[in-house]
N, C-alpha and C positions, 0 to 999 in steps of 0.2 A: 740071593742077595746080589744087587748090582754093584759092581766095584771096578775102579780104575786105580792101578798102582803104577806110578812113575818111577823111573830109575835112570841113572846115567849122569846126573848132575855132578858138578865139581868145580874145581879151579882150573882155568885155562888162560893162557896168555893172549893178549890182543893179536888178531890175525889167525888164531888157531881155530880148531874145529872140535865139535862135540856132537854126539848123537844121544838123544833122549829116547827112552822107550816107555810105552804105556801099555801095560797088560790089562786086558779087559776080562771080566768074569761075570757070569750071571746073565749075559746076553751076547749076541753075535754083533761085534763092532761093525762089520761090513754092512749091516742092515741100516745103519744110522749115519747121519752127518757127524763127523768127529773132528775135533780141532784142538788147538793149543792156545792158552792164554798165558799172560805173564803179568806179574806185579812187580814193578820197580820201586825202590824205596821212595816213599813220599808221594806215590802216584796211585791212581785207580788201576784196578786190574783191566787189562785190555786183551781183546782177541787178536791174535796175530796171524793165524793160518787155519784153514779149514779144508776138509776133503769131503766131497759129496758121496752119498751112498749109491746114487743111481748110476752115475757114469764115471766116478772117480775124478771128476774135475775139481780144481782147487781154487781157493781164493786166498790172497795174501794181503797183509797190510803193507803199505808202502815202506815202512821201516825195516822190513825183512825181505822184501822182494829181491830176488837175485842172489840172496845169501842163504836163505833157509828153504828146506824142502820137506814136505810131509809125505809119508807113504804108509802103506799097510802091509802086514803079512797075515793074510786071512787064515792060513794054516795054524798060526800061533795066536790068532785073535789079538794081535798086537799092533799098535800104532807107533810110528817113529817120527822124530823131528831131527833132521840133519841140519846142523848149524855150522856154517862156514864163515870165514872172514869175520870172526867175532870181534866186537868192539866193547869198550868198557861200559857203554850205555846199554848193552844187552844184559848186563848184570841184573838178575831178577829171580824170583821164584816162578817156576814154570809149572803150569797146571794143564793136565789133559782133561778134555771134556766131551761129553756126548750131548749134542745140541739138537735143536729143532730144525735148523736150516743153515746153509752157508751163505746164501745170497738173500737179497730182499731187505726190507726195512729193519728187520730184526735178525739179520744174518750175524753169524758169530763174529765176523770181522767188521763190526760197526759199534758205535757207542752204546747201542742197546743189546749188544751181543750176549750179555749174561742172561737176559730175560728168559730165553727159551732153553737154557742149559738144564738138562735133566739129571746128569750125573757128573760129579767132580772127582778128580783125583786129589791126593793129599798135598801134592806139590813137591818139586825138587829144586834145590837152589843151584843156580849157575852163577859163578863169579868170574868175571873177565878182568884180569889184572896182571900187571907185570911184577 
């Protein structure tokens, strides 16, 4: 069974940091483009960051560039999202995803990003508030 399980969400103050984890099972995450989406209240789910399988290159949405970092631990088959300088507008449910591609017209960090997602996690809530 293909599965992604996120953890690490919670309440953090503005300017703080948080690291989300995404444990993959049933497949080797390093073989696929992997990324993170988020859904903020009242908005569509959006892709924010993606890491390629071939060379580990990354694609970031402008809203998180310079603040968020994606990484993998292949030994643990786990994906991470390091979030720094958090803002109240980062409050969202964050989803881990296995996708078709990071770049291109249907890349994960595009308005069509969900189209090629093959596996979703259940989501973890991040709340940024004082």
